[in-house]
PDB file of N, CA, C and O in Angstrom, chain B, residues numbered from 101:
ATOM      1  N   MET B 101      97.248 132.144   6.364  1.00  0.00           N
ATOM      2  CA  MET B 101      97.564 131.289   7.062  1.00  0.00           C
ATOM      3  C   MET B 101      99.061 131.425   7.996  1.00  0.00           C
ATOM      4  O   MET B 101      99.083 130.964   9.137  1.00  0.00           O
ATOM      5  N   ALA B 102     100.625 132.279   7.239  1.00  0.00           N
ATOM      6  CA  ALA B 102     101.306 132.529   7.978  1.00  0.00           C
ATOM      7  C   ALA B 102     101.029 133.393   9.134  1.00  0.00           C
ATOM      8  O   ALA B 102     101.496 133.258  10.265  1.00  0.00           O
ATOM      9  N   ASP B 103      99.873 134.675   8.545  1.00  0.00           N
ATOM     10  CA  ASP B 103      99.520 135.673  10.008  1.00  0.00           C
ATOM     11  C   ASP B 103      99.165 134.775  11.494  1.00  0.00           C
ATOM     12  O   ASP B 103      99.496 134.871  12.675  1.00  0.00           O
ATOM     13  N   GLU B 104      98.414 133.985  10.780  1.00  0.00           N
ATOM     14  CA  GLU B 104      97.653 132.836  12.156  1.00  0.00           C
ATOM     15  C   GLU B 104      98.603 132.684  12.744  1.00  0.00           C
ATOM     16  O   GLU B 104      98.848 133.305  13.778  1.00  0.00           O
ATOM     17  N   ASP B 105      99.489 131.682  12.142  1.00  0.00           N
ATOM     18  CA  ASP B 105     100.571 131.110  12.623  1.00  0.00           C
ATOM     19  C   ASP B 105     101.518 132.227  13.642  1.00  0.00           C
ATOM     20  O   ASP B 105     101.912 132.079  14.799  1.00  0.00           O
ATOM     21  N   LYS B 106     101.666 133.236  12.799  1.00  0.00           N
ATOM     22  CA  LYS B 106     102.569 134.219  13.763  1.00  0.00           C
ATOM     23  C   LYS B 106     101.676 134.526  14.835  1.00  0.00           C
ATOM     24  O   LYS B 106     102.332 134.541  15.876  1.00  0.00           O
ATOM     25  N   LYS B 107     100.493 134.775  15.039  1.00  0.00           N
ATOM     26  CA  LYS B 107      99.708 135.293  16.341  1.00  0.00           C
ATOM     27  C   LYS B 107      99.559 134.126  17.123  1.00  0.00           C
ATOM     28  O   LYS B 107      98.846 134.370  18.096  1.00  0.00           O
ATOM     29  N   ASN B 108      99.847 133.259  17.093  1.00  0.00           N
ATOM     30  CA  ASN B 108      99.549 131.599  17.469  1.00  0.00           C
ATOM     31  C   ASN B 108     101.267 131.795  18.278  1.00  0.00           C
ATOM     32  O   ASN B 108     101.358 131.957  19.494  1.00  0.00           O
ATOM     33  N   VAL B 109     102.220 131.754  17.569  1.00  0.00           N
ATOM     34  CA  VAL B 109     103.754 131.922  17.671  1.00  0.00           C
ATOM     35  C   VAL B 109     104.122 132.912  19.175  1.00  0.00           C
ATOM     36  O   VAL B 109     104.718 132.601  20.207  1.00  0.00           O
ATOM     37  N   ASN B 110     103.409 134.312  18.698  1.00  0.00           N
ATOM     38  CA  ASN B 110     103.256 135.683  19.480  1.00  0.00           C
ATOM     39  C   ASN B 110     102.799 135.356  20.979  1.00  0.00           C
ATOM     40  O   ASN B 110     103.311 135.473  22.093  1.00  0.00           O
ATOM     41  N   ASN B 111     101.448 134.837  20.405  1.00  0.00           N
ATOM     42  CA  ASN B 111     100.453 134.000  21.821  1.00  0.00           C
ATOM     43  C   ASN B 111     101.601 133.547  22.748  1.00  0.00           C
ATOM     44  O   ASN B 111     102.179 134.118  23.673  1.00  0.00           O
ATOM     45  N   GLN B 112     101.739 132.279  22.165  1.00  0.00           N
ATOM     46  CA  GLN B 112     102.415 131.263  22.841  1.00  0.00           C
ATOM     47  C   GLN B 112     103.990 131.779  23.751  1.00  0.00           C
ATOM     48  O   GLN B 112     104.507 131.291  24.755  1.00  0.00           O
ATOM     49  N   ASP B 113     104.388 132.892  22.927  1.00  0.00           N
ATOM     50  CA  ASP B 113     105.740 133.300  23.630  1.00  0.00           C
ATOM     51  C   ASP B 113     104.994 134.587  24.329  1.00  0.00           C
ATOM     52  O   ASP B 113     105.771 135.354  24.897  1.00  0.00           O
ATOM     53  N   ASP B 114     103.876 134.869  24.362  1.00  0.00           N
ATOM     54  CA  ASP B 114     103.706 135.694  25.756  1.00  0.00           C
ATOM     55  C   ASP B 114     103.212 134.882  26.878  1.00  0.00           C
ATOM     56  O   ASP B 114     103.537 135.313  27.984  1.00  0.00           O
ATOM     57  N   THR B 115     102.457 133.740  26.855  1.00  0.00           N
ATOM     58  CA  THR B 115     101.775 133.087  27.595  1.00  0.00           C
ATOM     59  C   THR B 115     103.447 132.354  28.149  1.00  0.00           C
ATOM     60  O   THR B 115     103.593 132.199  29.362  1.00  0.00           O
ATOM     61  N   GLU B 116     104.227 132.082  27.509  1.00  0.00           N
ATOM     62  CA  GLU B 116     105.787 131.457  27.929  1.00  0.00           C
ATOM     63  C   GLU B 116     106.143 132.376  29.116  1.00  0.00           C
ATOM     64  O   GLU B 116     106.100 132.099  30.314  1.00  0.00           O
ATOM     65  N   GLU B 117     106.490 133.487  28.543  1.00  0.00           N
ATOM     66  CA  GLU B 117     106.760 134.849  29.593  1.00  0.00           C
ATOM     67  C   GLU B 117     106.072 135.393  30.523  1.00  0.00           C
ATOM     68  O   GLU B 117     106.702 136.017  31.377  1.00  0.00           O
ATOM     69  N   GLU B 118     104.533 135.313  30.631  1.00  0.00           N
ATOM     70  CA  GLU B 118     103.877 135.495  31.359  1.00  0.00           C
ATOM     71  C   GLU B 118     104.281 134.106  32.738  1.00  0.00           C
ATOM     72  O   GLU B 118     104.425 134.269  33.950  1.00  0.00           O
ATOM     73  N   VAL B 119     104.360 132.854  31.934  1.00  0.00           N
ATOM     74  CA  VAL B 119     104.466 131.938  33.053  1.00  0.00           C
ATOM     75  C   VAL B 119     105.766 132.070  34.131  1.00  0.00           C
ATOM     76  O   VAL B 119     105.920 131.919  35.343  1.00  0.00           O
ATOM     77  N   GLN B 120     106.668 132.467  32.890  1.00  0.00           N
ATOM     78  CA  GLN B 120     108.368 132.729  33.697  1.00  0.00           C
ATOM     79  C   GLN B 120     107.854 134.036  34.708  1.00  0.00           C
ATOM     80  O   GLN B 120     108.144 134.017  35.904  1.00  0.00           O
ATOM     81  N   ASN B 121     107.213 134.955  34.220  1.00  0.00           N
ATOM     82  CA  ASN B 121     107.099 135.668  35.473  1.00  0.00           C
ATOM     83  C   ASN B 121     106.348 135.581  36.881  1.00  0.00           C
ATOM     84  O   ASN B 121     106.599 136.148  37.945  1.00  0.00           O
ATOM     85  N   LEU B 122     105.275 134.617  36.505  1.00  0.00           N
ATOM     86  CA  LEU B 122     104.722 134.035  37.507  1.00  0.00           C
ATOM     87  C   LEU B 122     105.732 133.318  38.541  1.00  0.00           C
ATOM     88  O   LEU B 122     105.738 133.494  39.760  1.00  0.00           O
ATOM     89  N   ILE B 123     106.589 132.469  37.797  1.00  0.00           N
ATOM     90  CA  ILE B 123     107.661 131.108  38.349  1.00  0.00           C
ATOM     91  C   ILE B 123     108.518 132.477  39.153  1.00  0.00           C
ATOM     92  O   ILE B 123     108.545 132.473  40.384  1.00  0.00           O
ATOM     93  N   GLU B 124     109.107 133.466  38.484  1.00  0.00           N
ATOM     94  CA  GLU B 124     109.612 134.092  39.379  1.00  0.00           C
ATOM     95  C   GLU B 124     108.996 135.010  40.555  1.00  0.00           C
ATOM     96  O   GLU B 124     109.703 135.155  41.553  1.00  0.00           O
ATOM     97  N   GLU B 125     107.791 135.613  40.521  1.00  0.00           N
ATOM     98  CA  GLU B 125     107.002 136.067  41.466  1.00  0.00           C
ATOM     99  C   GLU B 125     106.847 134.835  42.793  1.00  0.00           C
ATOM    100  O   GLU B 125     106.819 135.070  44.001  1.00  0.00           O
ATOM    101  N   THR B 126     106.775 133.666  42.193  1.00  0.00           N
ATOM    102  CA  THR B 126     106.282 132.720  42.744  1.00  0.00           C
ATOM    103  C   THR B 126     107.762 132.226  43.948  1.00  0.00           C
ATOM    104  O   THR B 126     107.471 131.843  45.081  1.00  0.00           O
ATOM    105  N   LYS B 127     108.996 132.295  43.583  1.00  0.00           N
ATOM    106  CA  LYS B 127     109.863 132.167  44.187  1.00  0.00           C
ATOM    107  C   LYS B 127     110.068 133.356  45.010  1.00  0.00           C
ATOM    108  O   LYS B 127     110.626 133.388  46.107  1.00  0.00           O
ATOM    109  N   LYS B 128     109.494 134.449  44.284  1.00  0.00           N
ATOM    110  CA  LYS B 128     109.793 135.818  45.372  1.00  0.00           C
ATOM    111  C   LYS B 128     109.554 135.718  46.666  1.00  0.00           C
ATOM    112  O   LYS B 128     110.287 135.923  47.633  1.00  0.00           O
ATOM    113  N   ILE B 129     107.614 135.125  46.525  1.00  0.00           N
ATOM    114  CA  ILE B 129     106.555 134.692  47.491  1.00  0.00           C
ATOM    115  C   ILE B 129     107.316 133.678  48.842  1.00  0.00           C
ATOM    116  O   ILE B 129     107.474 133.766  50.060  1.00  0.00           O
ATOM    117  N   ASN B 130     107.658 132.655  47.657  1.00  0.00           N
ATOM    118  CA  ASN B 130     108.137 131.726  48.973  1.00  0.00           C
ATOM    119  C   ASN B 130     109.422 132.000  49.344  1.00  0.00           C
ATOM    120  O   ASN B 130     109.640 131.484  50.440  1.00  0.00           O
ATOM    121  N   GLN B 131     110.669 132.769  48.777  1.00  0.00           N
ATOM    122  CA  GLN B 131     111.372 133.297  49.781  1.00  0.00           C
ATOM    123  C   GLN B 131     111.221 134.365  50.822  1.00  0.00           C
ATOM    124  O   GLN B 131     111.765 134.375  51.927  1.00  0.00           O
ATOM    125  N   ASP B 132     110.352 135.326  50.285  1.00  0.00           N
ATOM    126  CA  ASP B 132     109.866 136.246  51.796  1.00  0.00           C
ATOM    127  C   ASP B 132     109.057 135.178  52.812  1.00  0.00           C
ATOM    128  O   ASP B 132     109.156 135.062  54.033  1.00  0.00           O
ATOM    129  N   ALA B 133     108.410 134.608  52.075  1.00  0.00           N
ATOM    130  CA  ALA B 133     107.706 133.458  53.494  1.00  0.00           C
ATOM    131  C   ALA B 133     108.800 132.935  54.217  1.00  0.00           C
ATOM    132  O   ALA B 133     108.890 133.217  55.412  1.00  0.00           O
ATOM    133  N   GLU B 134     109.768 132.110  53.598  1.00  0.00           N
ATOM    134  CA  GLU B 134     111.087 131.627  54.478  1.00  0.00           C
ATOM    135  C   GLU B 134     111.210 132.565  55.281  1.00  0.00           C
ATOM    136  O   GLU B 134     110.966 132.419  56.479  1.00  0.00           O
ATOM    137  N   ILE B 135     111.759 134.115  54.559  1.00  0.00           N
ATOM    138  CA  ILE B 135     112.426 134.521  56.068  1.00  0.00           C
ATOM    139  C   ILE B 135     111.295 135.111  56.794  1.00  0.00           C
ATOM    140  O   ILE B 135     111.506 135.218  58.002  1.00  0.00           O
ATOM    141  N   ALA B 136     110.310 135.466  56.441  1.00  0.00           N
ATOM    142  CA  ALA B 136     109.447 135.461  57.667  1.00  0.00           C
ATOM    143  C   ALA B 136     109.387 134.241  58.601  1.00  0.00           C
ATOM    144  O   ALA B 136     109.588 134.369  59.808  1.00  0.00           O
ATOM    145  N   ASN B 137     109.130 133.149  58.076  1.00  0.00           N
ATOM    146  CA  ASN B 137     109.170 132.122  58.819  1.00  0.00           C
ATOM    147  C   ASN B 137     110.618 131.926  60.282  1.00  0.00           C
ATOM    148  O   ASN B 137     110.640 131.724  61.497  1.00  0.00           O
ATOM    149  N   ASP B 138     111.591 132.141  59.189  1.00  0.00           N
ATOM    150  CA  ASP B 138     112.886 132.111  60.523  1.00  0.00           C
ATOM    151  C   ASP B 138     112.718 133.285  61.031  1.00  0.00           C
ATOM    152  O   ASP B 138     113.566 133.500  61.896  1.00  0.00           O
ATOM    153  N   ASP B 139     111.824 134.345  60.838  1.00  0.00           N
ATOM    154  CA  ASP B 139     111.945 135.631  62.061  1.00  0.00           C
ATOM    155  C   ASP B 139     111.004 135.183  63.150  1.00  0.00           C
ATOM    156  O   ASP B 139     111.135 135.494  64.334  1.00  0.00           O
ATOM    157  N   ILE B 140     110.037 134.423  62.652  1.00  0.00           N
ATOM    158  CA  ILE B 140     109.106 134.119  63.503  1.00  0.00           C
ATOM    159  C   ILE B 140     109.381 133.043  64.584  1.00  0.00           C
ATOM    160  O   ILE B 140     108.953 132.940  65.733  1.00  0.00           O
ATOM    161  N   LYS B 141     110.392 132.125  63.721  1.00  0.00           N
ATOM    162  CA  LYS B 141     111.019 131.002  64.668  1.00  0.00           C
ATOM    163  C   LYS B 141     112.023 131.331  65.431  1.00  0.00           C
ATOM    164  O   LYS B 141     112.507 130.509  66.209  1.00  0.00           O
ATOM    165  N   ASN B 142     112.591 132.869  65.297  1.00  0.00           N
ATOM    166  CA  ASN B 142     113.680 133.125  65.950  1.00  0.00           C
ATOM    167  C   ASN B 142     112.638 134.068  67.354  1.00  0.00           C
ATOM    168  O   ASN B 142     112.898 133.807  68.529  1.00  0.00           O
ATOM    169  N   GLY B 143     111.945 134.714  67.138  1.00  0.00           N
ATOM    170  CA  GLY B 143     111.582 135.568  68.081  1.00  0.00           C
ATOM    171  C   GLY B 143     110.585 134.277  68.936  1.00  0.00           C
ATOM    172  O   GLY B 143     110.692 134.274  70.162  1.00  0.00           O
ATOM    173  N   LEU B 144     109.848 133.446  68.431  1.00  0.00           N
ATOM    174  CA  LEU B 144     109.360 132.222  69.424  1.00  0.00           C
ATOM    175  C   LEU B 144     110.422 131.338  70.359  1.00  0.00           C
ATOM    176  O   LEU B 144     110.153 130.654  71.346  1.00  0.00           O
ATOM    177  N   GLU B 145     111.585 131.548  69.794  1.00  0.00           N
ATOM    178  CA  GLU B 145     112.937 130.364  70.590  1.00  0.00           C
ATOM    179  C   GLU B 145     112.757 131.448  71.657  1.00  0.00           C
ATOM    180  O   GLU B 145     112.471 131.167  72.821  1.00  0.00           O
ATOM    181  N   GLU B 146     112.985 133.054  71.089  1.00  0.00           N
ATOM    182  CA  GLU B 146     113.288 134.146  72.290  1.00  0.00           C
ATOM    183  C   GLU B 146     112.099 134.469  73.625  1.00  0.00           C
ATOM    184  O   GLU B 146     112.293 134.853  74.779  1.00  0.00           O
ATOM    185  N   ILE B 147     111.123 134.205  73.056  1.00  0.00           N
ATOM    186  CA  ILE B 147     109.757 134.260  73.813  1.00  0.00           C
ATOM    187  C   ILE B 147     110.078 132.812  74.559  1.00  0.00           C
ATOM    188  O   ILE B 147     109.774 132.789  75.752  1.00  0.00           O
ATOM    189  N   ASP B 148     110.636 131.641  74.025  1.00  0.00           N
ATOM    190  CA  ASP B 148     110.253 130.188  74.908  1.00  0.00           C
ATOM    191  C   ASP B 148     111.791 130.966  75.737  1.00  0.00           C
ATOM    192  O   ASP B 148     111.348 131.366  76.814  1.00  0.00           O
ATOM    193  N   LYS B 149     112.895 131.221  75.694  1.00  0.00           N
ATOM    194  CA  LYS B 149     113.768 131.398  76.352  1.00  0.00           C
ATOM    195  C   LYS B 149     112.974 132.403  77.783  1.00  0.00           C
ATOM    196  O   LYS B 149     112.728 131.932  78.893  1.00  0.00           O
ATOM    197  N   GLU B 150     112.772 133.467  77.458  1.00  0.00           N
ATOM    198  CA  GLU B 150     112.220 134.197  78.286  1.00  0.00           C
ATOM    199  C   GLU B 150     111.254 133.833  79.479  1.00  0.00           C
ATOM    200  O   GLU B 150     111.252 134.295  80.620  1.00  0.00           O
ATOM    201  N   VAL B 151     110.462 132.915  78.931  1.00  0.00           N
ATOM    202  CA  VAL B 151     109.577 132.440  79.817  1.00  0.00           C
ATOM    203  C   VAL B 151     110.010 131.589  80.784  1.00  0.00           C
ATOM    204  O   VAL B 151     109.820 131.727  81.992  1.00  0.00           O
ATOM    205  N   ASP B 152     110.831 130.352  80.025  1.00  0.00           N
ATOM    206  CA  ASP B 152     111.800 129.710  80.855  1.00  0.00           C
ATOM    207  C   ASP B 152     112.392 130.456  81.878  1.00  0.00           C
ATOM    208  O   ASP B 152     112.455 129.855  82.950  1.00  0.00           O
ATOM    209  N   GLU B 153     112.829 131.547  81.860  1.00  0.00           N
ATOM    210  CA  GLU B 153     113.942 132.304  82.607  1.00  0.00           C
ATOM    211  C   GLU B 153     112.963 132.808  83.859  1.00  0.00           C
ATOM    212  O   GLU B 153     113.223 132.692  85.057  1.00  0.00           O
ATOM    213  N   SER B 154     111.661 133.452  83.214  1.00  0.00           N
ATOM    214  CA  SER B 154     110.611 133.667  84.553  1.00  0.00           C
ATOM    215  C   SER B 154     110.274 132.668  85.080  1.00  0.00           C
ATOM    216  O   SER B 154     110.392 132.650  86.305  1.00  0.00           O
ATOM    217  N   VAL B 155     109.810 131.633  84.503  1.00  0.00           N
ATOM    218  CA  VAL B 155     109.189 130.731  85.123  1.00  0.00           C
ATOM    219  C   VAL B 155     110.786 130.096  86.595  1.00  0.00           C
ATOM    220  O   VAL B 155     110.579 130.133  87.808  1.00  0.00           O
ATOM    221  N   GLU B 156     111.759 129.754  86.148  1.00  0.00           N
ATOM    222  CA  GLU B 156     112.640 129.806  87.118  1.00  0.00           C
ATOM    223  C   GLU B 156     112.652 130.836  88.088  1.00  0.00           C
ATOM    224  O   GLU B 156     112.700 130.457  89.258  1.00  0.00           O
ATOM    225  N   LYS B 157     112.614 132.211  87.841  1.00  0.00           N
ATOM    226  CA  LYS B 157     112.780 133.086  89.060  1.00  0.00           C
ATOM    227  C   LYS B 157     111.703 133.264  89.647  1.00  0.00           C
ATOM    228  O   LYS B 157     111.765 133.865  90.720  1.00  0.00           O
ATOM    229  N   VAL B 158     110.457 132.841  89.185  1.00  0.00           N
ATOM    230  CA  VAL B 158     109.196 132.511  89.732  1.00  0.00           C
ATOM    231  C   VAL B 158     109.204 131.098  91.316  1.00  0.00           C
ATOM    232  O   VAL B 158     108.620 131.058  92.399  1.00  0.00           O
ATOM    233  N   GLU B 159     110.311 130.061  90.521  1.00  0.00           N
ATOM    234  CA  GLU B 159     110.032 128.786  91.117  1.00  0.00           C
ATOM    235  C   GLU B 159     111.046 129.349  92.334  1.00  0.00           C
ATOM    236  O   GLU B 159     110.699 129.177  93.502  1.00  0.00           O
ATOM    237  N   LYS B 160     112.197 129.966  92.051  1.00  0.00           N
ATOM    238  CA  LYS B 160     112.920 130.672  93.102  1.00  0.00           C
ATOM    239  C   LYS B 160     112.312 131.566  94.403  1.00  0.00           C
ATOM    240  O   LYS B 160     112.596 131.493  95.598  1.00  0.00           O
ATOM    241  N   ILE B 161     111.567 132.250  93.842  1.00  0.00           N
ATOM    242  CA  ILE B 161     110.791 132.913  94.633  1.00  0.00           C
ATOM    243  C   ILE B 161     109.723 132.360  95.815  1.00  0.00           C
ATOM    244  O   ILE B 161     109.584 132.772  96.967  1.00  0.00           O
ATOM    245  N   TYR B 162     109.004 131.250  95.092  1.00  0.00           N
ATOM    246  CA  TYR B 162     108.213 130.018  95.759  1.00  0.00           C
ATOM    247  C   TYR B 162     109.137 129.639  96.506  1.00  0.00           C
ATOM    248  O   TYR B 162     108.737 129.667  97.670  1.00  0.00           O
ATOM    249  N   SER B 163     110.354 129.238  96.413  1.00  0.00           N
ATOM    250  CA  SER B 163     111.215 128.463  97.222  1.00  0.00           C
ATOM    251  C   SER B 163     111.308 129.177  98.632  1.00  0.00           C
ATOM    252  O   SER B 163     111.097 128.840  99.797  1.00  0.00           O
ATOM    253  N   GLU B 164     111.740 130.365  97.952  1.00  0.00           N
ATOM    254  CA  GLU B 164     112.347 131.578  99.451  1.00  0.00           C
ATOM    255  C   GLU B 164     111.358 131.612 100.263  1.00  0.00           C
ATOM    256  O   GLU B 164     111.371 131.366 101.469  1.00  0.00           O
ATOM    257  N   LEU B 165     110.413 131.948  99.542  1.00  0.00           N
ATOM    258  CA  LEU B 165     109.014 132.421 100.387  1.00  0.00           C
ATOM    259  C   LEU B 165     108.317 130.877 101.264  1.00  0.00           C
ATOM    260  O   LEU B 165     107.503 130.963 102.183  1.00  0.00           O
ATOM    261  N   ASP B 166     108.829 129.639 100.754  1.00  0.00           N
ATOM    262  CA  ASP B 166     108.478 128.895 101.728  1.00  0.00           C
ATOM    263  C   ASP B 166     109.588 128.440 103.024  1.00  0.00           C
ATOM    264  O   ASP B 166     109.354 127.934 104.122  1.00  0.00           O
ATOM    265  N   GLN B 167     110.834 128.844 102.399  1.00  0.00           N
ATOM    266  CA  GLN B 167     112.235 128.785 103.270  1.00  0.00           C
ATOM    267  C   GLN B 167     111.430 130.214 104.747  1.00  0.00           C
ATOM    268  O   GLN B 167     111.351 129.973 105.951  1.00  0.00           O
ATOM    269  N   ILE B 168     111.096 131.216 104.225  1.00  0.00           N
ATOM    270  CA  ILE B 168     110.885 132.127 105.126  1.00  0.00           C
ATOM    271  C   ILE B 168     109.785 131.748 105.953  1.00  0.00           C
ATOM    272  O   ILE B 168     109.777 131.859 107.179  1.00  0.00           O
ATOM    273  N   ASP B 169     108.616 131.183 105.071  1.00  0.00           N
ATOM    274  CA  ASP B 169     107.524 130.902 106.031  1.00  0.00           C
ATOM    275  C   ASP B 169     108.120 129.699 107.191  1.00  0.00           C
ATOM    276  O   ASP B 169     108.142 129.861 108.411  1.00  0.00           O
ATOM    277  N   THR B 170     108.539 128.590 106.513  1.00  0.00           N
ATOM    278  CA  THR B 170     109.510 127.550 107.421  1.00  0.00           C
ATOM    279  C   THR B 170     109.920 128.397 108.641  1.00  0.00           C
ATOM    280  O   THR B 170     109.265 128.393 109.683  1.00  0.00           O
ATOM    281  N   GLU B 171     110.961 129.072 108.470  1.00  0.00           N
ATOM    282  CA  GLU B 171     111.852 129.587 109.556  1.00  0.00           C
ATOM    283  C   GLU B 171     111.035 130.459 110.270  1.00  0.00           C
ATOM    284  O   GLU B 171     111.601 130.697 111.337  1.00  0.00           O
ATOM    285  N   ALA B 172     109.674 131.216 110.168  1.00  0.00           N
ATOM    286  CA  ALA B 172     108.752 132.369 110.833  1.00  0.00           C
ATOM    287  C   ALA B 172     107.844 131.429 111.610  1.00  0.00           C
ATOM    288  O   ALA B 172     107.341 131.700 112.701  1.00  0.00           O
ATOM    289  N   GLY B 173     107.670 130.177 110.862  1.00  0.00           N
ATOM    290  CA  GLY B 173     107.023 129.038 111.638  1.00  0.00           C
ATOM    291  C   GLY B 173     107.673 128.570 112.932  1.00  0.00           C
ATOM    292  O   GLY B 173     107.142 128.404 114.030  1.00  0.00           O
ATOM    293  N   ASN B 174     109.047 128.379 112.531  1.00  0.00           N
ATOM    294  CA  ASN B 174     110.115 127.712 113.398  1.00  0.00           C
ATOM    295  C   ASN B 174     110.258 128.949 114.723  1.00  0.00           C
ATOM    296  O   ASN B 174     110.128 128.630 115.905  1.00  0.00           O
ATOM    297  N   ASP B 175     110.471 130.010 114.384  1.00  0.00           N
ATOM    298  CA  ASP B 175     110.482 131.083 115.555  1.00  0.00           C
ATOM    299  C   ASP B 175     109.011 131.488 116.081  1.00  0.00           C
ATOM    300  O   ASP B 175     108.981 132.119 117.137  1.00  0.00           O
ATOM    301  N   LEU B 176     107.904 131.213 115.506  1.00  0.00           N
ATOM    302  CA  LEU B 176     107.042 131.471 116.298  1.00  0.00           C
ATOM    303  C   LEU B 176     106.759 130.495 117.201  1.00  0.00           C
ATOM    304  O   LEU B 176     106.146 130.945 118.170  1.00  0.00           O
ATOM    305  N   ASP B 177     107.053 128.912 117.265  1.00  0.00           N
ATOM    306  CA  ASP B 177     107.027 128.026 117.898  1.00  0.00           C
ATOM    307  C   ASP B 177     107.913 128.226 119.289  1.00  0.00           C
ATOM    308  O   ASP B 177     107.642 128.058 120.478  1.00  0.00           O
ATOM    309  N   GLU B 178     109.120 128.670 118.567  1.00  0.00           N
ATOM    310  CA  GLU B 178     110.223 128.911 119.714  1.00  0.00           C
ATOM    311  C   GLU B 178     109.578 129.871 120.775  1.00  0.00           C
ATOM    312  O   GLU B 178     109.590 129.703 121.995  1.00  0.00           O
ATOM    313  N   LEU B 179     109.023 130.892 120.090  1.00  0.00           N
ATOM    314  CA  LEU B 179     108.512 131.930 121.131  1.00  0.00           C
ATOM    315  C   LEU B 179     107.411 131.579 121.757  1.00  0.00           C
ATOM    316  O   LEU B 179     107.301 132.193 122.818  1.00  0.00           O
ATOM    317  N   ILE B 180     106.103 130.469 121.435  1.00  0.00           N
ATOM    318  CA  ILE B 180     105.200 130.258 121.958  1.00  0.00           C
ATOM    319  C   ILE B 180     105.750 129.192 123.610  1.00  0.00           C
ATOM    320  O   ILE B 180     105.310 129.296 124.755  1.00  0.00           O
ATOM    321  N   LEU B 181     106.789 128.287 123.080  1.00  0.00           N
ATOM    322  CA  LEU B 181     107.471 127.474 124.252  1.00  0.00           C
ATOM    323  C   LEU B 181     107.998 128.441 125.451  1.00  0.00           C
ATOM    324  O   LEU B 181     107.635 128.343 126.623  1.00  0.00           O
ATOM    325  N   LYS B 182     109.059 129.533 124.866  1.00  0.00           N
ATOM    326  CA  LYS B 182     109.558 130.394 125.519  1.00  0.00           C
ATOM    327  C   LYS B 182     108.566 131.150 126.364  1.00  0.00           C
ATOM    328  O   LYS B 182     108.901 131.221 127.546  1.00  0.00           O
ATOM    329  N   GLN B 183     107.385 131.754 126.038  1.00  0.00           N
ATOM    330  CA  GLN B 183     106.286 131.981 126.803  1.00  0.00           C
ATOM    331  C   GLN B 183     105.863 130.955 127.667  1.00  0.00           C
ATOM    332  O   GLN B 183     105.859 131.001 128.897  1.00  0.00           O
ATOM    333  N   ALA B 184     105.576 130.206 127.085  1.00  0.00           N
ATOM    334  CA  ALA B 184     105.052 129.241 128.034  1.00  0.00           C
ATOM    335  C   ALA B 184     105.956 128.298 129.441  1.00  0.00           C
ATOM    336  O   ALA B 184     105.419 127.935 130.488  1.00  0.00           O
ATOM    337  N   ASP B 185     107.289 128.099 129.086  1.00  0.00           N
ATOM    338  CA  ASP B 185     108.291 128.082 130.265  1.00  0.00           C
ATOM    339  C   ASP B 185     108.059 129.160 130.841  1.00  0.00           C
ATOM    340  O   ASP B 185     107.638 129.031 131.991  1.00  0.00           O
ATOM    341  N   ASP B 186     108.264 130.934 130.196  1.00  0.00           N
ATOM    342  CA  ASP B 186     108.062 131.940 131.340  1.00  0.00           C
ATOM    343  C   ASP B 186     106.640 131.717 132.315  1.00  0.00           C
ATOM    344  O   ASP B 186     106.772 131.514 133.522  1.00  0.00           O
ATOM    345  N   LEU B 187     105.681 131.759 131.864  1.00  0.00           N
ATOM    346  CA  LEU B 187     104.608 131.487 133.020  1.00  0.00           C
ATOM    347  C   LEU B 187     104.396 129.926 133.413  1.00  0.00           C
ATOM    348  O   LEU B 187     103.306 129.608 133.890  1.00  0.00           O
ATOM    349  N   SER B 188     105.241 129.097 133.260  1.00  0.00           N
ATOM    350  CA  SER B 188     105.160 127.979 134.234  1.00  0.00           C
ATOM    351  C   SER B 188     106.262 128.429 134.765  1.00  0.00           C
ATOM    352  O   SER B 188     106.127 127.749 135.782  1.00  0.00           O
ATOM    353  N   ALA B 189     107.145 128.936 134.935  1.00  0.00           N
ATOM    354  CA  ALA B 189     108.257 129.693 135.688  1.00  0.00           C
ATOM    355  C   ALA B 189     107.843 130.283 137.137  1.00  0.00           C
ATOM    356  O   ALA B 189     108.331 130.134 138.257  1.00  0.00           O
ATOM    357  N   GLU B 190     106.648 131.074 136.606  1.00  0.00           N
ATOM    358  CA  GLU B 190     106.224 132.091 137.441  1.00  0.00           C
ATOM    359  C   GLU B 190     105.353 131.240 138.904  1.00  0.00           C
ATOM    360  O   GLU B 190     104.870 131.916 139.812  1.00  0.00           O
TER     361      GLU B 190
END
């Protein structure tokens, strides 16, 4: 019976050691996941910042194009009026 008790104790010790190893491995995996999560979060924040900057640049370009279109339309209107005045003066 003593041998059987030793085997049970040894099995229990082995099981406890295995559980502790699994706990440590789980902690390491969790730590690695947290690091990866932080890296991804930082990367997404950087992408978000770059997208915002790009949107601002595109909005500025459209604003400038609208201004150019307005000015070109005004210049064209002035040219047409000048030509009409020149024709009526003849």
